[in-house]
C-alpha positions as CSV (number, residue, x, y, z in Angstrom):
1,M,167.5,-70.4,-182.1
2,S,167.1,-72.8,-185.0
3,R,165.6,-72.2,-188.5
4,T,163.2,-74.2,-190.6
5,I,163.1,-74.1,-194.4
6,E,160.6,-75.4,-196.9
7,V,162.0,-77.2,-200.0
8,L,160.3,-77.9,-203.4
9,T,161.9,-80.6,-205.6
10,S,161.6,-81.0,-209.3
11,G,159.2,-83.9,-208.7
12,G,156.8,-81.6,-207.0
13,E,157.5,-82.9,-203.5
14,V,157.4,-80.3,-200.7
15,F,159.1,-80.9,-197.4
16,E,160.5,-79.0,-194.4
17,V,163.9,-79.2,-192.9
18,G,164.0,-78.1,-189.3
19,N,166.4,-77.5,-186.4
20,I,168.9,-75.8,-188.8
21,P,171.4,-73.9,-186.6
22,S,170.8,-70.1,-186.8
23,D,174.4,-69.5,-188.0
24,A,174.3,-72.3,-190.7
25,K,175.2,-71.4,-194.2
26,I,172.8,-72.5,-196.9
27,T,173.9,-72.7,-200.5
28,F,171.9,-73.5,-203.7
29,G,173.5,-74.4,-207.0
30,A,174.6,-77.1,-209.4
31,V,175.5,-80.5,-208.0
32,N,179.0,-80.2,-209.5
33,P,179.6,-76.5,-210.4
34,G,181.5,-76.2,-213.7
35,S,180.7,-79.7,-214.8
36,K,179.2,-80.2,-218.3
37,S,177.8,-83.7,-217.5
38,S,174.1,-84.2,-217.1
39,Y,174.7,-85.2,-213.5
40,G,175.8,-81.7,-212.8
41,S,172.7,-80.1,-214.3
42,S,170.4,-80.6,-211.3
43,Q,170.2,-78.0,-208.6
44,T,171.4,-78.9,-205.0
45,L,170.7,-77.3,-201.7
46,R,173.5,-77.7,-199.1
47,I,173.5,-76.8,-195.4
48,Y,176.8,-76.2,-193.6
49,R,177.5,-75.8,-189.9
50,G,178.7,-72.2,-189.3
51,A,179.3,-69.4,-191.8
52,R,181.9,-71.2,-193.8
53,A,181.3,-74.0,-196.3
54,D,184.1,-76.3,-195.2
55,N,184.0,-80.0,-196.2
56,G,183.9,-81.1,-192.6
57,S,181.0,-78.8,-191.7
58,Q,178.4,-80.1,-194.2
59,L,175.2,-81.1,-192.4
60,A,172.9,-82.0,-195.4
61,V,172.6,-82.2,-199.2
62,F,169.4,-82.3,-201.1
63,Q,169.4,-82.9,-204.9
64,D,166.9,-81.9,-207.6
65,V,165.7,-78.8,-205.6
66,V,163.7,-76.2,-207.5
67,S,163.3,-73.7,-204.8
68,F,163.4,-73.2,-201.0
69,R,162.4,-70.5,-198.5
70,D,163.0,-69.8,-194.8
71,K,159.7,-70.5,-193.0
72,S,160.2,-67.3,-190.9
73,L,159.3,-65.3,-194.0
74,T,155.6,-64.5,-194.4
75,L,154.0,-65.1,-197.8
76,N,151.1,-63.0,-198.8
77,K,149.4,-64.1,-202.0
78,P,147.2,-61.4,-203.5
79,E,143.6,-62.4,-204.1
80,K,142.7,-63.1,-207.7
81,K,139.9,-60.9,-208.9
82,L,137.6,-62.0,-211.7
83,W,136.3,-59.3,-213.9
84,I,133.2,-60.0,-215.9
85,E,132.0,-57.6,-218.5
86,E,128.6,-57.8,-220.0
87,H,128.1,-56.8,-223.6
88,K,124.6,-56.0,-224.6
89,E,123.6,-56.0,-228.2
90,Q,121.7,-52.9,-229.4
């Protein structure tokens, strides 16, 4: 069974990545961990085949990622309630 994730980029783009193997490892972090250059400051999402993050098993890399979620998760957003108070002058 494969997985699908939803990805949000720093530019506001939202896209889905599908057909991810169920045993794939997904990591999220700096482009170049430990680097002090500006290139290493953006966040990167990486997908690897299998449970280990070996160089030969990398399936995909997405740069400038702000957040992501597995689409199998259900999101429930609470309703916003507006409270209006009336003040009467006496």
